[in-house]
C-alpha positions as CSV (number, residue, x, y, z in Angstrom):
1,M,168.4,-156.1,129.5
2,I,170.1,-156.5,126.4
3,W,168.1,-153.5,125.0
4,R,168.5,-151.2,127.7
5,N,172.3,-152.0,127.8
6,I,172.0,-150.8,123.8
7,A,169.8,-147.8,125.0
8,S,172.3,-147.1,127.3
9,N,175.2,-147.5,125.0
10,F,173.5,-145.4,122.7
11,L,172.5,-142.5,124.7
12,T,176.2,-142.6,125.8
13,L,177.4,-141.9,122.1
14,A,175.0,-139.7,121.7
15,I,176.5,-137.3,124.4
16,V,179.7,-138.0,123.6
17,L,179.1,-136.9,120.3
18,L,177.1,-134.0,120.8
19,I,180.0,-132.7,123.3
20,G,182.4,-133.4,120.1
21,A,180.2,-131.4,118.1
22,A,179.9,-128.8,121.0
23,A,183.8,-128.9,121.2
24,A,184.4,-128.8,117.7
25,V,182.1,-125.2,117.3
26,A,183.4,-123.5,120.1
27,W,187.3,-124.4,118.4
28,A,185.7,-123.1,115.0
29,K,184.3,-120.4,116.6
30,R,187.1,-119.5,118.4
31,E,189.3,-120.0,115.0
32,F,187.3,-117.9,113.3
33,S,187.0,-114.9,115.5
34,G,190.6,-115.4,116.9
35,P,193.6,-113.4,116.3
36,G,195.0,-115.1,112.8
37,P,198.3,-116.6,111.5
38,S,199.7,-113.7,109.5
39,E,202.5,-111.9,111.8
40,I,202.7,-108.9,108.9
41,A,200.0,-107.1,107.6
42,Q,198.4,-108.2,104.2
43,C,197.1,-106.5,102.0
44,V,194.1,-108.6,100.7
45,Q,192.8,-108.4,96.8
46,I,189.5,-109.4,95.9
47,A,188.9,-109.4,91.9
48,P,185.9,-108.8,90.4
49,G,183.2,-111.9,90.3
50,A,185.2,-113.8,92.8
51,S,183.8,-116.7,94.4
52,L,184.0,-117.3,98.2
53,N,185.4,-120.1,97.9
54,A,188.4,-119.1,95.5
55,V,188.7,-116.4,97.9
56,S,189.0,-118.4,100.9
57,N,191.8,-120.6,99.1
58,Q,193.8,-117.4,98.2
59,L,193.6,-116.3,101.6
60,A,195.0,-119.3,103.1
61,A,197.7,-119.3,100.6
62,Q,198.8,-116.3,101.5
63,G,199.0,-117.4,105.0
64,A,196.1,-114.5,106.0
65,I,194.0,-117.1,107.6
66,S,194.3,-120.6,109.0
67,N,191.5,-122.6,107.8
68,A,189.6,-122.0,104.1
69,Y,186.5,-124.6,105.6
70,I,186.1,-121.9,108.8
71,F,186.3,-118.9,106.5
72,R,183.7,-119.8,104.2
73,A,181.4,-121.8,107.2
74,G,181.7,-118.1,109.4
75,A,181.1,-116.0,105.9
76,D,177.7,-117.8,105.7
77,Y,176.7,-117.9,108.9
78,L,177.0,-114.1,109.3
79,G,175.1,-113.4,105.7
80,K,178.2,-112.3,104.2
81,S,178.8,-115.3,101.7
82,R,177.2,-113.1,98.5
83,E,178.7,-109.8,99.8
84,L,182.3,-109.7,98.1
85,K,183.2,-106.6,97.1
86,F,186.4,-106.8,94.8
87,G,189.5,-104.1,95.4
88,S,192.5,-104.4,97.8
89,F,192.3,-104.0,101.5
90,L,194.9,-103.3,104.0
91,M,194.7,-105.8,106.9
92,P,196.6,-105.7,110.1
93,P,198.6,-108.3,111.2
94,A,197.0,-111.4,113.3
95,A,193.4,-109.9,111.4
96,S,190.9,-112.8,112.5
97,M,188.7,-114.2,109.9
98,E,185.7,-112.3,111.3
99,E,188.0,-109.1,110.7
100,I,188.5,-110.2,106.7
101,V,185.0,-111.3,106.0
102,G,183.7,-107.6,107.5
103,A,186.5,-105.9,105.5
104,V,185.9,-107.9,102.0
105,T,182.3,-107.8,102.4
106,S,181.9,-103.6,103.1
107,G,183.4,-102.3,99.9
108,G,184.4,-98.9,99.9
109,A,187.8,-97.6,98.4
110,S,191.2,-99.9,98.0
111,T,193.5,-99.7,101.1
112,C,196.5,-101.0,99.4
113,G,197.9,-102.1,96.5
114,T,198.6,-99.6,93.7
115,E,197.6,-96.1,93.8
116,V,197.9,-93.3,91.8
117,L,198.3,-90.2,93.4
118,I,197.6,-86.9,92.1
119,R,199.0,-83.9,94.0
120,V,198.7,-80.3,93.6
121,G,201.5,-78.5,95.1
122,V,202.8,-75.4,95.7
123,R,205.0,-74.9,93.3
124,E,204.0,-78.0,90.9
125,N,201.3,-80.4,90.2
126,S,202.6,-84.5,89.9
127,V,201.2,-87.6,89.6
128,L,202.7,-90.4,91.6
129,L,202.6,-94.3,90.8
130,R,202.8,-96.1,94.0
131,D,202.6,-99.7,95.4
132,M,201.3,-100.3,99.6
133,N,204.2,-102.6,101.2
134,P,202.3,-104.5,103.3
135,Q,205.2,-105.1,106.1
136,T,205.9,-101.7,107.0
137,G,202.0,-100.4,105.7
138,G,203.7,-97.6,103.3
139,Y,203.6,-96.5,100.1
140,E,206.7,-97.1,97.6
141,E,207.1,-94.6,95.1
142,M,207.3,-96.8,91.7
143,A,206.9,-93.9,89.3
144,R,206.3,-90.2,88.9
145,F,205.7,-87.6,86.4
146,N,205.3,-83.8,86.5
147,P,202.1,-83.3,83.4
148,A,202.9,-79.6,82.3
149,T,206.3,-80.6,81.2
150,E,206.2,-84.4,81.1
151,E,204.5,-87.2,79.1
152,R,202.8,-89.7,81.3
153,P,204.7,-92.8,81.7
154,E,203.0,-96.1,80.5
155,A,203.2,-97.9,83.8
156,I,201.2,-95.1,85.3
157,A,198.8,-95.3,82.1
158,A,198.6,-99.1,82.8
159,A,198.5,-98.5,86.4
160,E,194.8,-96.1,85.9
161,D,193.3,-99.1,83.7
162,L,193.4,-101.8,86.8
163,A,190.3,-102.8,88.1
164,D,190.9,-102.3,91.7
165,V,193.7,-99.3,91.6
166,R,193.4,-96.6,93.8
167,L,193.0,-93.1,92.5
168,S,193.6,-89.9,95.0
169,L,194.3,-86.3,95.1
170,V,196.0,-84.4,97.8
171,M,195.7,-81.0,97.8
172,A,198.3,-78.5,99.1
173,E,197.5,-75.8,101.5
174,G,197.8,-72.5,99.8
175,V,197.8,-73.4,96.5
176,T,195.4,-71.4,93.7
177,S,192.3,-72.6,92.3
178,W,194.0,-72.5,88.7
179,Q,196.7,-75.3,89.8
180,V,193.5,-77.4,91.2
181,V,191.9,-77.0,87.6
182,Q,195.2,-77.6,86.0
183,A,195.7,-80.7,88.3
184,L,192.1,-82.2,87.2
185,N,192.4,-81.5,83.5
186,A,195.6,-83.6,83.5
187,A,193.5,-86.4,85.3
188,S,192.6,-88.4,81.6
189,F,190.3,-90.8,84.4
190,M,188.1,-88.1,85.2
191,T,185.4,-86.2,82.9
192,G,183.3,-82.7,82.3
193,E,185.1,-79.7,81.2
194,V,186.5,-77.5,84.3
195,A,184.3,-73.8,82.6
196,E,185.2,-71.4,84.6
197,T,188.3,-71.8,87.6
198,P,186.5,-71.7,90.8
199,A,187.0,-68.4,93.2
200,E,190.5,-68.3,94.8
201,G,190.2,-69.6,98.5
202,S,187.0,-71.4,97.9
203,L,188.4,-74.8,97.7
204,A,189.4,-77.2,100.8
205,P,193.0,-78.2,100.9
206,D,192.8,-82.4,101.8
207,T,192.8,-85.6,100.5
208,Y,190.0,-86.7,98.5
209,L,189.5,-90.2,96.9
210,L,188.7,-90.4,93.2
211,A,186.9,-92.6,90.9
212,K,187.0,-93.6,87.1
213,G,184.8,-91.6,85.0
214,G,184.0,-89.1,87.8
215,D,183.3,-85.7,87.1
216,R,186.2,-82.6,87.7
217,N,182.7,-80.2,88.6
218,A,181.5,-82.3,91.0
219,L,184.7,-82.4,92.7
220,L,185.2,-79.1,92.7
221,A,182.2,-78.9,94.0
222,E,182.3,-81.2,97.1
223,M,186.2,-78.8,97.7
224,A,183.9,-75.8,97.9
225,R,181.2,-77.3,100.3
226,R,184.3,-78.5,102.7
227,Q,185.7,-74.8,102.4
228,A,182.4,-73.6,102.9
229,A,181.7,-75.4,105.9
230,I,185.4,-75.1,107.5
231,L,184.7,-71.1,107.2
232,A,181.2,-71.4,108.4
233,A,182.6,-73.3,111.6
234,E,184.9,-71.1,112.2
235,W,183.6,-68.1,111.8
236,E,181.0,-68.9,114.1
237,A,183.5,-69.3,117.0
238,R,185.3,-66.2,116.4
239,P,186.1,-64.2,119.4
240,F,184.9,-60.7,119.3
241,G,186.4,-57.7,118.1
242,L,188.6,-58.8,114.9
243,P,188.7,-56.3,112.2
244,Y,186.8,-58.4,109.8
245,E,183.5,-57.8,108.5
246,T,182.8,-60.4,106.4
247,P,183.8,-64.2,106.5
248,E,184.9,-63.7,103.0
249,E,187.6,-61.0,104.4
250,A,188.6,-63.2,107.3
251,L,189.4,-66.3,104.3
252,I,191.5,-63.2,102.8
253,M,193.4,-63.0,105.5
254,A,193.6,-66.5,106.2
255,S,195.0,-67.2,102.5
256,I,197.8,-64.5,103.3
257,V,199.1,-66.2,106.6
258,E,199.2,-69.0,104.5
259,K,201.9,-67.8,102.1
260,E,203.9,-66.0,105.1
261,T,204.7,-68.8,106.3
262,G,205.5,-72.2,106.5
263,V,206.1,-73.0,110.3
264,A,202.5,-74.2,111.5
265,G,203.1,-72.5,114.7
266,E,203.8,-69.1,113.6
267,R,200.3,-68.5,111.9
268,P,198.6,-67.2,115.1
269,Q,201.7,-65.2,115.5
270,V,201.7,-63.9,111.8
271,A,198.0,-62.9,111.9
272,S,198.5,-61.0,115.0
273,V,200.8,-58.7,113.2
274,F,198.4,-58.4,110.2
275,V,195.4,-57.9,112.4
276,N,197.9,-55.6,114.9
277,R,198.3,-53.3,111.7
278,L,194.5,-53.3,110.6
279,R,193.6,-52.1,113.5
280,Q,196.1,-49.2,113.5
281,G,195.6,-48.4,109.9
282,M,198.9,-49.4,109.0
283,R,199.4,-51.0,105.4
284,L,200.0,-55.1,105.7
285,Q,202.9,-54.7,103.6
286,T,203.2,-58.0,102.6
287,D,205.1,-59.5,99.2
288,P,202.6,-62.9,98.4
289,T,199.9,-60.3,97.3
290,V,202.5,-58.4,95.6
291,I,203.0,-61.4,93.8
292,Y,199.4,-62.9,93.4
293,G,199.0,-59.3,91.7
294,V,201.2,-60.3,89.5
295,T,201.1,-63.7,88.3
296,G,197.3,-63.6,88.9
297,G,197.8,-67.1,90.8
298,E,198.6,-68.7,87.2
299,A,202.2,-69.2,87.8
300,V,205.0,-69.9,90.4
301,L,207.2,-66.4,90.4
302,D,210.6,-67.5,90.7
303,R,212.4,-64.6,91.5
304,G,212.3,-61.5,93.8
305,L,209.9,-59.3,93.1
306,R,211.1,-55.9,90.7
307,R,210.8,-52.1,92.3
308,S,208.4,-51.5,89.7
309,E,206.0,-53.9,90.8
310,L,206.4,-52.6,94.4
311,D,205.8,-49.3,93.0
312,T,203.0,-50.0,91.2
313,T,199.6,-49.4,92.7
314,T,197.1,-51.9,91.7
315,P,194.4,-54.0,94.1
316,Y,197.0,-56.2,95.5
317,N,200.1,-54.3,96.2
318,T,199.6,-53.8,100.1
319,Y,202.8,-52.0,100.3
320,R,200.3,-48.8,98.2
321,I,196.8,-49.7,99.4
322,D,195.1,-49.9,102.7
323,G,193.5,-52.6,104.4
324,L,192.8,-56.2,102.5
325,P,193.4,-57.1,98.8
326,P,189.6,-57.4,97.2
327,T,189.6,-61.3,96.8
328,P,191.8,-64.3,98.6
329,I,195.6,-64.8,97.0
330,A,195.3,-68.5,97.4
331,N,193.4,-71.6,99.3
332,P,194.0,-71.9,102.9
333,G,193.2,-74.3,105.1
334,R,191.8,-74.9,107.9
335,A,194.6,-74.0,110.4
336,A,195.3,-71.0,108.1
337,I,191.6,-70.0,108.7
338,N,191.6,-71.1,112.6
339,A,194.9,-68.7,113.0
340,A,193.5,-65.4,111.0
341,L,190.2,-65.5,113.1
342,N,192.0,-66.8,116.5
343,P,195.3,-64.6,116.3
344,D,197.8,-64.4,119.2
345,E,197.4,-61.7,121.3
346,T,200.4,-59.4,120.9
347,D,202.0,-56.2,120.3
348,Y,204.1,-57.2,117.1
349,L,203.8,-55.0,114.2
350,Y,206.5,-56.5,112.1
351,F,208.2,-59.6,111.0
352,V,211.0,-60.4,108.4
353,A,212.7,-64.4,108.1
354,D,215.6,-65.1,110.6
355,G,217.4,-67.4,108.2
356,T,216.1,-70.7,110.0
357,G,213.0,-71.1,108.0
358,G,210.6,-68.9,110.9
359,H,210.7,-65.1,111.3
360,A,211.9,-62.7,113.9
361,F,208.4,-60.7,115.1
362,S,209.1,-57.1,116.3
363,R,207.2,-54.5,118.5
364,T,208.9,-51.2,117.4
365,L,210.2,-50.3,114.1
366,D,213.8,-50.5,115.8
367,E,213.8,-53.6,117.1
368,H,212.2,-54.4,113.2
369,N,215.3,-52.4,112.1
370,A,217.6,-55.0,113.7
371,A,215.9,-57.7,113.0
372,V,215.7,-56.7,109.3
373,A,219.9,-56.2,109.3
374,R,220.5,-59.3,110.6
375,W,218.4,-61.0,107.9
376,R,220.5,-58.3,105.5
377,E,223.8,-59.8,106.6
378,I,222.4,-63.8,106.0
379,E,221.4,-62.4,102.5
380,R,225.0,-61.1,101.8
381,Q,226.4,-64.8,103.3
382,Q,223.9,-66.6,101.2
383,G,224.8,-64.7,97.9
384,L,221.0,-63.5,98.3
385,P,220.1,-60.1,96.6
386,T,219.7,-57.5,99.8
387,D,217.3,-55.3,98.5
388,S,213.7,-57.9,99.3
389,P,211.3,-55.4,100.3
390,V,210.5,-55.4,104.3
391,Q,207.6,-53.7,106.4
392,T,207.8,-50.2,107.3
393,D,205.8,-47.8,109.5
394,G,203.9,-47.2,106.7
């Protein structure tokens, strides 16, 4: 009888322990997979060679996780305890331990922390040092310089040596290939000499992640690959009846559209004007092509065009030549390429600045002359020269 009672009590205890263990496991699983304790975004930084134990304690100390042991146990259960990747990873508010394990073991480019950003701009190139503010999810600028005119600040040079620094390049729509090469040559952490400037228009404006020791020519090849893919896709989807014989001619038109307007919604209208003029045998008469003929894409023309430049016949002076210039005049973005191949259906043959940053579009020369008169008055009021070239019926 006594042995029966002992067995019964042991069985009861075992059941209680099993129930307790199951409850503990269920609780731990909820802790691992459920929302985390942080009410703000967290920048989780993993040092090279860091151990899971050190990382879990670091995360608990900064309030990103609630329990270092459960974090380690969960990572081990998932088979990822030895797969930590160094870098800086931005985790959203209330990120679960499971999400954090996934982020710090998947690797890839850092998504927070310190960033050195190269901006290839239409007017100038610049290099920025930025640091992620996890609470806002935005970068805050710490330093900047123009590599063409200024010395590299010590803060930027030091940041480029950090193990987990994020390196990137942003190429704006409408920059020239020469400007891109100048920016890459100023990236001291890259390698490879660029022997020849890529063909104008052949590079895709986009954001590119860089790597220390990365080859400049390989990056240019990737830029060209993306632009070729964009152009091929847009050319394949084009409507019939456009006045282009080749994708290259469409790219030339896209570059002109890109340089003529900074208003995104105007691109298809601007393209329609040039397409209509081509169809009617009218000259394009567009300043950006003339400017490109003057600078070769290797400078910003900080003045108006001279009468002598407008009167000189060059391959890029569309006031003097028929049809398109021989090459693109910049690297157009996808939207400009799309506009060149999908222009609005309009009767417009002319456009001129309207003083708001956009343009006034006209169907007839009389309408256009009236719009030009309004623009001349705005120029006078602003103290600007009133002899800037405009389209005619030529």
